[in-house]
C-alpha positions as semicolon CSV with decimal commas, in nm:
position;residue;x (nm);y (nm);z (nm)
1;M;16,446;2,974;12,479
2;E;16,440;2,626;12,331
3;L;16,705;2,388;12,462
4;S;16,780;2,018;12,415
5;A;16,712;1,727;12,646
6;V;16,862;1,379;12,626
7;L;16,689;1,113;12,835
8;T;16,830;0,768;12,903
9;P;16,690;0,489;13,119
10;A;16,852;0,483;13,464
11;P;16,987;0,148;13,590
12;E;16,780;0,180;13,910
13;G;16,464;0,273;13,716
14;G;16,328;0,598;13,582
15;Y;16,526;0,829;13,355
16;V;16,836;1,046;13,364
17;A;16,788;1,376;13,181
18;V;17,075;1,591;13,050
19;N;17,075;1,933;12,887
20;P;17,382;1,938;12,657
21;E;17,393;2,317;12,623
22;T;17,440;2,377;12,997
23;G;17,545;2,036;13,129
24;T;17,260;2,029;13,380
25;T;17,162;1,675;13,474
26;T;16,877;1,535;13,679
27;Q;16,646;1,235;13,696
28;G;16,284;1,135;13,738
29;E;16,065;0,828;13,765
30;T;15,883;0,914;13,439
31;V;15,980;1,102;13,122
32;E;15,751;1,388;13,227
33;E;15,904;1,409;13,576
34;A;16,258;1,394;13,439
35;L;16,183;1,675;13,192
36;N;16,018;1,889;13,459
37;N;16,316;1,837;13,690
38;L;16,555;1,921;13,405
39;R;16,361;2,238;13,324
40;E;16,379;2,350;13,686
41;A;16,751;2,268;13,721
42;T;16,833;2,443;13,393
43;E;16,635;2,756;13,485
44;L;16,825;2,776;13,814
45;Y;17,155;2,728;13,631
46;L;17,071;3,001;13,378
47;E;16,990;3,248;13,658
48;E;17,354;3,221;13,765
49;F;17,519;3,155;13,427
50;P;17,330;3,319;13,137
51;L;17,359;3,143;12,803
52;S;17,348;3,285;12,455
53;V;17,244;3,010;12,216
54;S;17,353;3,068;11,859
55;G;17,169;2,796;11,673
56;R;16,999;2,468;11,732
57;S;17,167;2,157;11,864
58;L;17,206;1,861;11,633
59;L;17,131;1,515;11,763
60;T;17,257;1,221;11,564
61;T;17,374;0,865;11,618
62;F;17,685;0,668;11,525
63;Q;17,790;0,305;11,541
64;V;18,087;0,139;11,705
65;S;18,199;-0,218;11,665
66;A;18,115;-0,441;11,961
67;H;18,389;-0,665;12,098
68;A;18,300;-0,978;12,293
């Protein structure tokens, strides 16, 4: 099963990793570690709460106006 991962830099260093389809979230010092931790957390989640994915996720960006 192919799922999505969104990684963002963590304020304290490393990365926060989120799987949007399940909501599982974890972190790691490197991208590889964060993805491995997310894979493990998501597999554990799916053991308890099976998921039927009906299509691929779409990742896009949007802009907002910045106010000083």
